[in-house]
VOKOL-585766 format. One line per field, with one value per residue: residue number from 1; chain; z, y, x of N, C-alpha, C in turn. Coordinates in steps of 0.2 Angstrom, whole numbers. Atoms other than C-alpha are relative to their C-alpha. Layout:
REM VOKOL-585766
nr c(NUM:...);
kette c(A:...);
nup c(Z:...);
nnorth c(Y:...);
neast c(X:...);
caup c(Z:...);
canorth c(Y:...);
caeast c(X:...);
cup c(Z:...);
cnorth c(Y:...);
ceast c(X:...);
//
This chain:
REM VOKOL-585766
nr c(1:2:3:4:5:6:7:8:9:10:11:12:13:14:15:16:17:18:19:20:21:22:23:24:25:26:27:28:29:30:31:32:33:34:35:36:37:38:39:40:41:42:43:44:45:46:47:48:49:50:51:52:53:54:55:56:57:58:59:60:61:62:63:64:65:66:67:68:69:70:71:72:73:74:75:76:77:78:79:80:81:82:83:84:85:86:87:88:89:90:91:92:93:94:95:96:97:98:99:100:101:102:103:104:105:106:107:108:109:110:111:112:113:114:115:116:117:118:119:120:121:122:123:124:125:126:127:128:129:130:131:132:133:134:135:136:137:138:139:140:141:142:143:144:145:146:147:148:149:150:151:152:153:154:155:156:157:158:159:160:161:162:163:164:165:166:167:168:169:170:171:172:173:174:175:176:177:178:179:180:181:182:183:184:185:186:187:188:189:190:191:192:193:194:195:196:197:198:199:200:201:202:203:204:205:206:207:208:209:210:211:212:213:214:215:216:217:218:219:220:221:222:223:224:225:226:227:228:229:230:231:232:233:234:235:236:237:238:239:240:241:242:243:244:245:246:247:248:249:250:251:252:253:254:255:256:257:258:259:260:261:262:263:264:265:266:267:268:269:270:271:272:273:274:275:276:277:278:279:280:281:282:283:284:285:286:287:288:289:290:291:292:293:294:295:296:297:298:299:300:301:302:303:304:305:306:307:308:309:310:311:312:313:314:315:316:317:318:319:320:321:322:323:324:325:326:327:328:329:330:331:332:333:334:335:336);
kette c(A:A:A:A:A:A:A:A:A:A:A:A:A:A:A:A:A:A:A:A:A:A:A:A:A:A:A:A:A:A:A:A:A:A:A:A:A:A:A:A:A:A:A:A:A:A:A:A:A:A:A:A:A:A:A:A:A:A:A:A:A:A:A:A:A:A:A:A:A:A:A:A:A:A:A:A:A:A:A:A:A:A:A:A:A:A:A:A:A:A:A:A:A:A:A:A:A:A:A:A:A:A:A:A:A:A:A:A:A:A:A:A:A:A:A:A:A:A:A:A:A:A:A:A:A:A:A:A:A:A:A:A:A:A:A:A:A:A:A:A:A:A:A:A:A:A:A:A:A:A:A:A:A:A:A:A:A:A:A:A:A:A:A:A:A:A:A:A:A:A:A:A:A:A:A:A:A:A:A:A:A:A:A:A:A:A:A:A:A:A:A:A:A:A:A:A:A:A:A:A:A:A:A:A:A:A:A:A:A:A:A:A:A:A:A:A:A:A:A:A:A:A:A:A:A:A:A:A:A:A:A:A:A:A:A:A:A:A:A:A:A:A:A:A:A:A:A:A:A:A:A:A:A:A:A:A:A:A:A:A:A:A:A:A:A:A:A:A:A:A:A:A:A:A:A:A:A:A:A:A:A:A:A:A:A:A:A:A:A:A:A:A:A:A:A:A:A:A:A:A:A:A:A:A:A:A:A:A:A:A:A:A:A:A:A:A:A:A:A:A:A:A:A:A:A:A:A:A:A:A:A:A:A:A:A:A);
nup c(0:0:7:4:-2:3:7:4:-5:4:6:-4:0:5:4:-1:0:7:0:-2:7:4:-3:3:6:2:-3:6:8:3:-2:2:5:-1:4:1:-3:-8:-1:-4:-3:-5:0:-1:-6:0:5:4:3:10:1:-4:2:-3:-3:2:-7:1:3:4:-1:-3:-2:-5:0:5:-2:-6:4:-2:8:4:0:-5:-6:-4:-6:-8:2:-5:-1:0:6:8:2:4:1:-5:-6:-1:0:-5:-5:5:0:-4:-1:1:2:-8:3:-3:1:2:-2:8:2:6:1:-8:-4:-4:0:-1:6:-2:8:-3:4:0:1:9:1:-6:-9:-1:0:4:3:8:1:-2:-5:-2:-5:-2:11:3:6:0:4:0:-5:4:-3:-8:-3:-4:-8:-2:5:0:5:3:7:5:6:0:-5:4:1:-1:9:3:-3:0:-4:-3:-5:-7:-3:-8:1:8:-2:7:0:5:5:4:7:3:7:3:6:3:3:7:0:-4:-8:-2:-1:-7:-3:-5:-4:-5:-8:-8:-5:-4:2:0:-5:-1:4:-7:4:8:5:5:0:2:-7:-1:-7:-2:4:-6:6:2:4:8:0:-2:4:5:-2:1:1:-6:1:3:-2:4:5:2:7:4:7:0:-1:-6:0:-3:-6:2:2:5:2:-6:-3:1:3:9:3:8:5:3:1:-2:4:-2:-7:0:-5:-5:-4:2:-7:1:-4:5:0:7:3:3:5:1:8:1:4:-4:-6:5:1:-4:-4:4:-1:-11:-2:-8:-3:1:-2:-4:4:0:4:-1:2:1:-4:-4:-4:1:-2:3:5:-1:2:8:2:0:8:1:-5:-2:-2:-6:-4:-8:-5:-5:-9:-5:-5:-2:-7:-7:-3:-3:-6:-5);
nnorth c(-5:-3:0:-2:-9:-6:1:-5:-7:1:-3:-8:-3:0:-5:-6:-2:1:-5:-8:0:0:-5:-3:1:-4:-8:-3:-1:-6:-4:-4:3:-7:1:-6:4:-2:5:5:4:5:2:9:2:5:-1:3:1:1:2:1:-4:-2:-5:-2:-1:1:8:-1:0:4:-2:4:1:7:3:1:1:-7:0:-4:3:1:-7:1:-5:-4:1:1:1:-6:0:-4:-2:-6:4:-4:3:5:-3:-2:6:2:-3:4:8:-2:7:4:3:-2:3:-2:3:-1:1:2:7:2:5:-3:3:-2:3:0:-1:-5:-8:1:-5:-2:-3:-7:0:1:8:2:10:3:2:-5:0:-6:-2:-3:-2:-8:-1:-3:5:-2:3:3:-3:-2:2:-6:0:2:-3:7:-2:4:-6:3:9:4:1:1:5:-2:-1:5:7:3:2:-3:-3:1:-6:-4:-3:-3:-6:-4:-5:-5:0:2:2:-9:2:9:4:7:5:3:8:2:-5:-2:-6:1:-6:-5:-3:-6:2:-7:1:1:11:1:6:9:8:6:8:0:5:1:-2:-7:-4:-4:-6:-6:-9:-2:-7:4:-6:2:3:-4:-4:9:2:7:5:6:3:6:10:4:0:-4:-2:5:-3:-4:-7:-1:-4:0:-9:-1:-10:-1:-6:-4:1:2:7:-3:6:3:4:6:6:5:5:7:-1:2:4:-8:1:-2:1:-9:-5:-4:-1:1:-3:-8:-6:-4:-1:-8:-3:-5:4:3:-3:-2:5:4:5:0:2:0:-8:1:8:-2:-4:5:1:-1:2:-1:-2:2:1:7:3:-4:3:0:1:0:4:-3:0:-5:-5:-2:4:2:4:-4:5:-1:-5:4:3:-4:1:7:-2:-3:3:7);
neast c(5:-1:-5:9:0:-6:0:7:-3:-4:3:4:-7:0:6:-3:-7:3:2:-4:-4:9:3:-5:2:6:-1:0:3:0:-4:-1:-6:-4:-5:-5:-8:-1:-5:-1:-9:1:-5:3:2:-8:-6:0:-7:2:-7:-4:-5:-7:-4:-10:-3:-6:0:6:7:4:9:3:8:1:-2:4:8:5:1:4:5:-2:-2:-4:5:-2:-7:-1:8:4:3:-5:7:-5:-7:-6:-2:-1:-7:-5:-1:-4:-7:0:-3:-5:-2:-2:5:5:6:6:8:3:9:1:6:4:-4:-5:-7:-7:-5:-5:-4:-6:1:-7:-4:2:-5:1:0:3:3:9:-1:0:8:2:4:2:3:8:3:5:2:3:4:7:3:6:8:1:4:3:2:-5:-7:-1:1:-5:-4:-3:3:-4:-4:-7:-5:-3:-2:-3:3:8:2:3:-2:3:2:0:4:-3:1:-3:0:0:-5:5:-5:-5:-1:0:-5:6:0:0:-1:-6:-1:5:0:3:3:-3:4:-2:4:1:-2:7:3:7:1:-5:-1:2:-1:-2:2:0:7:1:1:7:-5:4:-1:2:2:8:2:-4:8:6:7:0:8:-4:3:1:-6:3:0:-3:3:4:-7:3:-4:4:-1:-2:-3:-5:-4:-8:-5:-5:-2:2:7:8:5:2:4:-3:3:-2:3:-1:-2:1:2:-2:3:-3:-7:-8:-6:-6:2:4:8:1:-4:1:-1:2:4:3:-5:-1:-5:-5:-7:-4:-7:0:3:-1:-9:-1:4:9:2:1:6:7:3:6:5:6:1:-3:-9:-3:-6:-5:-2:-4:-10:1:-2:-7:0:8:2:6:2:-3:4:6:2:8:-2:4:-2:-2:5:0:-7:1:2:-5);
caup c(0:4:-12:-21:-12:-15:-34:-36:-24:-39:-54:-45:-45:-62:-69:-58:-64:-82:-80:-72:-87:-99:-89:-90:-107:-110:-100:-114:-130:-134:-136:-142:-158:-157:-171:-165:-162:-146:-141:-130:-118:-107:-96:-96:-81:-80:-94:-110:-117:-139:-142:-135:-144:-141:-130:-139:-124:-123:-127:-140:-142:-131:-123:-107:-106:-121:-113:-97:-107:-106:-124:-133:-128:-110:-94:-84:-66:-53:-53:-37:-30:-31:-43:-60:-67:-79:-92:-81:-67:-75:-82:-66:-56:-71:-70:-52:-51:-54:-64:-49:-56:-52:-51:-65:-60:-79:-84:-99:-106:-88:-82:-70:-70:-62:-72:-65:-79:-75:-83:-91:-96:-115:-122:-111:-95:-94:-88:-98:-101:-121:-120:-127:-117:-116:-105:-110:-130:-136:-150:-159:-162:-162:-150:-156:-143:-124:-114:-108:-92:-87:-97:-99:-116:-131:-144:-157:-161:-156:-143:-142:-145:-144:-164:-164:-153:-155:-137:-129:-119:-101:-92:-77:-81:-96:-98:-118:-122:-132:-149:-167:-185:-190:-209:-216:-226:-238:-240:-257:-261:-250:-238:-226:-223:-205:-196:-189:-173:-163:-145:-130:-114:-108:-103:-106:-99:-92:-102:-88:-101:-114:-125:-136:-141:-141:-126:-113:-98:-93:-103:-88:-100:-104:-119:-133:-132:-125:-140:-150:-150:-145:-156:-153:-155:-168:-162:-173:-183:-186:-199:-215:-233:-238:-236:-222:-215:-205:-191:-195:-191:-203:-203:-190:-178:-187:-189:-204:-212:-225:-237:-237:-240:-228:-240:-230:-214:-205:-191:-174:-169:-183:-177:-183:-172:-189:-189:-205:-220:-226:-240:-244:-257:-252:-264:-255:-239:-254:-261:-243:-235:-249:-240:-220:-214:-194:-183:-190:-180:-169:-181:-177:-190:-194:-202:-205:-192:-180:-169:-179:-174:-178:-191:-185:-199:-217:-229:-235:-253:-257:-245:-248:-238:-222:-207:-192:-175:-170:-156:-149:-144:-141:-128:-118:-117:-109:-98:-91);
canorth c(-2:9:7:10:29:32:28:39:53:50:52:68:76:73:79:95:99:94:107:122:118:120:136:145:140:150:165:172:173:191:199:215:212:227:223:237:234:233:232:218:214:199:192:174:164:159:160:155:143:147:143:133:143:139:148:154:149:149:131:133:131:123:123:118:120:106:97:96:91:108:107:123:124:122:136:139:144:143:144:135:134:155:158:169:178:187:183:197:187:171:180:185:171:164:177:173:157:161:143:134:121:129:120:122:119:116:115:109:100:100:90:97:92:95:98:100:113:120:140:142:156:165:174:189:182:181:165:158:140:144:148:161:166:176:183:190:198:215:217:220:211:214:214:200:205:210:205:222:215:209:219:200:203:190:193:185:165:159:155:166:156:160:162:151:137:136:135:143:157:152:168:179:194:205:222:230:244:258:259:262:258:272:260:243:232:222:206:197:179:172:187:189:207:216:230:244:250:265:264:277:276:271:252:246:231:213:199:183:168:165:150:139:148:166:178:183:197:211:229:239:255:254:269:257:249:262:266:246:237:219:204:187:173:159:139:128:126:138:144:139:142:159:179:184:200:203:221:226:245:245:260:274:274:266:251:247:232:222:210:191:171:157:145:130:124:113:97:105:89:97:93:112:120:127:132:138:144:163:172:190:198:217:226:239:228:221:236:243:225:215:204:198:203:200:213:206:190:191:202:195:187:192:181:186:196:184:183:168:168:176:177:169:165:170:159:162:157:168:183:184:169:163:153:159:150:146:160:144:136:154:153:136:144:157:150:135);
caeast c(0:12:25:5:5:23:20:5:15:28:19:8:26:30:14:18:32:26:14:24:37:20:17:33:33:16:20:31:18:25:40:46:59:75:87:97:119:124:143:147:162:164:174:179:176:199:212:208:222:220:238:252:268:287:299:316:327:347:346:332:315:303:282:284:263:264:276:265:248:242:230:223:205:211:204:218:206:220:239:246:228:225:213:217:203:215:229:241:237:241:259:265:261:271:284:286:291:308:309:305:287:271:253:240:222:212:193:190:172:165:180:195:213:230:246:263:272:291:292:308:317:314:330:326:327:310:299:285:277:274:253:244:231:216:205:187:182:174:164:149:132:113:99:83:71:67:54:45:38:57:69:73:83:91:105:115:105:123:137:154:166:183:190:206:199:181:178:163:167:166:156:162:153:150:139:132:135:128:132:127:137:151:152:151:163:152:150:158:159:173:176:162:159:155:148:158:153:154:152:148:154:132:131:113:113:121:126:122:124:133:125:125:108:114:118:106:106:96:93:95:91:71:76:82:62:52:43:44:26:28:22:17:30:27:28:41:28:21:38:34:46:41:43:50:57:73:76:94:106:117:119:120:104:93:82:76:65:73:64:69:65:64:71:74:68:78:74:75:89:101:117:124:111:103:85:83:90:90:90:91:80:78:90:92:102:111:119:123:133:131:120:124:139:146:138:120:121:105:94:76:68:48:35:17:17:27:44:52:70:86:98:115:130:131:136:155:152:133:133:116:111:113:107:93:90:71:66:59:75:84:68:70:90:84:75:86);
cup c(0:-4:-6:0:-4:-10:-3:2:-8:-9:2:-3:-6:-4:2:-4:-7:-1:2:-6:-5:1:-2:-5:-4:0:-6:-6:-7:1:-6:-5:-1:-10:0:4:5:-1:7:5:6:0:3:7:3:-8:-4:-4:-10:-2:3:-6:4:3:-2:6:-4:-4:-4:1:1:3:5:4:-4:3:5:-2:0:-9:1:0:9:4:4:4:8:-2:10:8:-1:-7:-6:-2:-7:-4:4:6:1:-3:4:6:-3:1:9:2:1:-2:4:-4:3:-5:-5:1:-9:3:-7:-2:7:5:4:1:2:-3:6:-8:6:-8:-3:-6:-8:0:6:6:2:-1:-3:1:-5:0:-2:1:0:6:-1:-12:3:-6:0:-2:0:3:-5:3:9:2:4:5:4:0:0:-10:-6:-3:-3:-2:2:6:-1:1:-1:-9:-1:4:-2:6:0:4:6:2:5:1:-6:-3:-6:3:-4:-7:-7:-7:-2:-8:1:-5:-1:1:-6:3:3:7:4:3:9:-1:6:7:3:5:5:6:5:2:2:2:2:-4:7:-1:-8:-3:-6:-8:-2:8:4:8:1:-2:10:-3:-4:-9:-6:-3:1:-5:-5:3:0:-5:2:-2:-1:4:-9:-5:-5:-8:-4:-5:-2:0:7:1:5:3:-2:2:-2:-4:5:5:0:-3:-5:-2:-5:-3:1:-1:5:-5:0:7:3:7:8:4:-8:2:0:4:-8:-1:-7:-5:-6:-8:-5:-7:-1:-1:2:7:-6:-2:9:3:-6:2:10:0:9:2:-1:4:6:-2:0:-6:0:-6:3:6:7:4:-3:2:0:-5:5:-5:-6:-1:-6:-10:-5:7:3:2:4:7:5:3:0:5:7:4:3:8:6:0:5:8:4:2);
cnorth c(8:4:5:6:3:1:5:7:1:5:8:5:1:4:8:6:1:7:7:1:5:8:5:2:6:5:4:-1:5:3:8:-1:6:-1:6:-5:1:-1:-3:-2:-4:-3:-6:0:-5:3:-4:-5:0:-2:-1:2:-2:6:-2:2:0:-7:-3:0:-4:0:-3:-3:-8:-5:-6:-5:4:-1:10:-2:0:7:-2:6:1:-1:-1:2:8:0:6:1:4:-2:5:-4:-5:1:2:-4:-6:2:0:-4:-1:-7:-8:-4:4:-5:0:-3:2:-2:-1:-5:-1:-4:6:-4:5:-2:4:5:5:4:0:7:2:4:7:-1:-2:-9:-1:-6:-1:-1:6:-1:5:-3:4:3:9:0:3:-5:3:-2:-5:4:1:-2:8:-1:-1:5:-6:0:-9:1:-3:-5:-2:0:7:-1:5:-1:-4:-9:-1:1:4:3:-1:8:1:3:3:5:-1:4:5:4:3:-2:8:-5:-8:-2:-5:-6:-3:-10:0:4:1:7:2:7:4:2:6:-1:6:-4:-4:-7:0:-4:-4:-3:-6:-7:1:-8:-3:3:5:0:3:2:5:7:4:8:-2:6:-5:-4:4:-2:-5:-2:-7:-4:-7:-3:-5:-6:-1:-1:4:6:-2:6:8:8:-1:10:-2:11:0:6:-2:4:5:-2:-4:-5:0:-7:-3:-7:-10:-5:-5:-5:-9:-1:-7:-4:3:-5:0:0:6:4:3:-1:0:5:6:1:8:4:9:3:5:-1:-2:6:5:-5:-5:-8:-1:-1:-2:6:-3:-5:2:5:-4:0:0:-2:-2:2:-4:0:-5:-3:6:0:0:0:5:-5:4:-1:5:2:2:-6:-2:-5:4:-5:1:4:-6:-4:6:1:-6:2:4:-1:-7:7);
ceast c(3:5:-6:2:6:1:-2:4:5:-1:-3:5:0:-4:1:3:0:-4:2:6:-6:0:5:3:-3:1:4:-4:2:5:1:6:4:1:5:7:1:8:-1:9:-3:4:1:3:9:3:-2:7:-2:4:5:6:8:3:5:3:11:3:-3:-7:-4:-6:0:-7:-2:1:-5:-8:-3:-4:-6:-9:-1:-2:4:-4:5:8:3:-6:-2:-3:2:-8:0:7:6:3:4:9:4:-1:8:8:3:2:6:2:-3:-9:-7:-7:-5:-8:-2:-5:1:-7:-6:4:8:4:6:5:6:6:7:1:9:2:1:9:1:3:-8:-4:-6:0:-2:-8:-2:-5:-8:-8:-8:3:-4:-3:-7:-6:-5:-4:-6:-6:2:-9:-3:-2:6:5:5:3:6:6:4:-1:8:5:5:3:8:3:6:-3:-7:-2:-4:3:-1:1:2:-5:-1:-5:0:0:-3:3:-4:6:1:-1:-1:3:-3:3:2:3:5:5:-7:2:-1:-2:5:0:2:-1:2:4:-9:0:-7:-3:6:-1:2:1:3:0:1:-4:2:3:-5:2:-7:0:0:-4:-6:-1:-1:-8:-8:-7:-3:-8:5:-4:2:7:-4:5:5:-4:-7:3:-2:7:-3:4:0:3:9:-1:8:-1:6:2:-2:-1:-3:-1:-3:-2:3:-4:7:-4:3:-1:3:-1:4:-3:1:4:6:3:5:-5:-3:-6:-6:3:-3:0:-1:-2:-2:7:4:7:6:6:2:5:1:-3:-1:6:-1:-3:-8:-2:-5:-7:-7:-4:-11:-5:-7:-4:4:10:1:8:2:6:8:6:-5:5:7:-3:-9:-3:-7:-4:5:-4:-6:2:-7:1:-3:6:4:-4:1:10:-2:-2:2:5);
//
């Protein structure tokens, strides 16, 4: 009898949890699409090893880090037990070692390990271990949407990764900076273009999460969306091949609508995380940018009056085409 009751309780809990998840998802039925560029500043939670380099010593070239088992993509979080959060911290600890072995605490793909590395002196007498490391990034992207009730936003539609290793940068903290577009480097076949941003000193939001489906946080300055209207959020089965539009800021401070077509819809379990393929059909946008350029990531995609996704990538061999993520996937990541 007690076992039967326990089973009933377990089933009841599962059903309750399922109802809560459904209720949370149902809460976000409309959002404000934005399409304005922002400056993005992020600090990593540790120091990311992006390259292993030989150190030129009096006895020849060696790489102590590689010899000890350090790998590109490792995150160095401590030296001799002391937490580090900046590249300067790492270099200082190595320089002060006097050539004595140091213990590095590393994280990679969810696992942690400790290695002992013996720094060597380069030809100038500076102790090094042979790593090129990165502790943050700064760039330009496009805000996709904001929830006017909470100020919670989503942007980019993809994660911020290190350009050399492809590793998703583990976020310590970050902020959004007010920006406008100063100029555009047009996309050409084989050469993706880019928006050139001009940034102010005004911080307009936080970056709280860096995920495979975008960056998320809270806008602290509501002036960027106060005059804008919410639109319904489309479910995945409402997206269809055909005409659509994107909102993008590719000139100055102005957000414009540009016509595109959804030419292909990918299954939910697509191994590359693609939601749909887009083709830019707007002659004005093609004239200005050549199609899709870096910095347009996050531009909201609308169809039939609903928000359906965000631009994420450009095709190198045809910059009038690119990929977009479905809005449901972004919202799932934000809610997690």
